[in-house]
Legacy VTK file of the C-alpha trace (Angstrom):
# vtk DataFile Version 3.0
C-alpha trace
ASCII
DATASET POLYDATA
POINTS 111 float
42.088 -21.134 -32.296
39.952 -19.255 -34.904
39.861 -16.420 -35.800
36.452 -13.784 -34.764
33.613 -14.252 -37.326
34.524 -17.676 -37.971
32.756 -21.094 -37.970
33.998 -22.716 -35.167
34.311 -26.592 -34.319
30.764 -27.568 -32.558
32.249 -30.309 -30.360
34.567 -27.102 -28.553
31.964 -25.103 -27.859
29.617 -28.252 -26.771
32.497 -29.134 -24.283
32.950 -25.273 -23.203
29.366 -25.463 -22.400
29.223 -28.661 -20.536
31.948 -27.590 -18.433
31.076 -24.199 -17.333
27.496 -24.300 -17.482
27.123 -26.330 -14.204
29.228 -23.293 -12.183
27.359 -20.588 -14.081
24.084 -21.907 -12.922
25.210 -22.126 -9.154
26.448 -18.838 -9.236
23.175 -17.437 -10.530
20.721 -19.602 -8.155
23.034 -18.026 -5.182
22.919 -14.820 -6.133
19.108 -14.675 -6.945
18.327 -16.496 -3.529
20.323 -13.422 -1.754
18.332 -10.979 -3.397
14.993 -12.499 -2.400
15.975 -12.989 0.835
16.686 -9.434 1.617
13.848 -8.575 -0.772
11.934 -10.380 1.723
12.886 -8.379 4.468
12.273 -5.205 3.279
8.784 -6.330 2.345
8.037 -7.671 5.357
9.316 -4.288 6.991
7.381 -2.483 4.745
3.967 -4.258 5.711
4.933 -3.533 9.354
4.920 0.114 8.628
1.568 -0.187 6.775
-0.312 -2.171 9.544
1.305 0.318 12.311
-0.103 3.498 10.515
-3.488 1.555 9.817
-3.753 0.614 13.465
-2.807 4.303 14.543
-5.744 5.819 12.279
-8.512 3.174 13.313
-7.729 3.880 16.957
-7.803 7.545 16.366
-10.583 7.510 14.239
-12.803 5.296 16.522
-11.602 7.407 19.710
-12.696 10.846 17.903
-16.133 8.914 16.563
-16.485 7.707 20.450
-16.748 11.468 21.740
-13.485 10.862 23.758
-11.001 13.701 24.263
-8.531 14.766 21.825
-5.348 14.553 23.834
-6.574 10.804 25.068
-7.164 9.640 21.530
-4.111 10.850 20.767
-2.051 9.092 23.010
-3.884 5.916 22.801
-3.296 6.096 18.923
0.304 6.958 19.226
0.714 3.693 21.864
-0.603 1.393 19.750
0.968 2.635 16.874
4.519 2.319 18.729
3.561 -1.199 20.225
2.286 -2.430 17.169
5.434 -1.491 15.524
8.083 -2.586 18.033
5.964 -6.324 18.072
6.190 -5.853 14.137
9.940 -5.379 14.072
10.706 -7.819 16.854
8.487 -10.548 14.740
10.578 -9.689 11.743
14.084 -9.819 13.103
12.897 -12.779 15.145
11.819 -14.728 11.645
15.061 -13.609 10.033
17.137 -14.630 12.848
15.271 -18.169 12.434
16.004 -18.499 8.923
19.859 -17.678 9.315
19.935 -20.094 12.019
17.921 -22.874 9.965
20.495 -22.153 7.056
23.392 -22.926 9.789
22.199 -25.851 10.608
21.749 -27.262 7.581
25.181 -26.249 6.168
26.470 -28.110 9.300
24.318 -31.637 8.421
25.110 -30.922 4.766
21.925 -30.444 3.490
LINES 1 112
111 0 1 2 3 4 5 6 7 8 9 10 11 12 13 14 15 16 17 18 19 20 21 22 23 24 25 26 27 28 29 30 31 32 33 34 35 36 37 38 39 40 41 42 43 44 45 46 47 48 49 50 51 52 53 54 55 56 57 58 59 60 61 62 63 64 65 66 67 68 69 70 71 72 73 74 75 76 77 78 79 80 81 82 83 84 85 86 87 88 89 90 91 92 93 94 95 96 97 98 99 100 101 102 103 104 105 106 107 108 109 110
């Protein structure tokens, strides 16, 4: 054993890195993959919310420009926004569920 600050034997350092580095690499890859999966779901939900707002505003603007009554236009824009949000969240949920299912199938098959 050497004291801190002294020169170590290069062979000891190489053996240590060859033993430990594959484990560290696997751990880092697993954590990065988990983080990217969670961020992907968040980005999808943000996209759904942005599209929902955009569709609601577009329906409201179109109805207003065509001269329809304000309450009718407001109700239609809220209905379009609600249905857009519901289908978007359903789509994100189904895609996340499908990703989990395929991960389980891959693990069971050993791939």
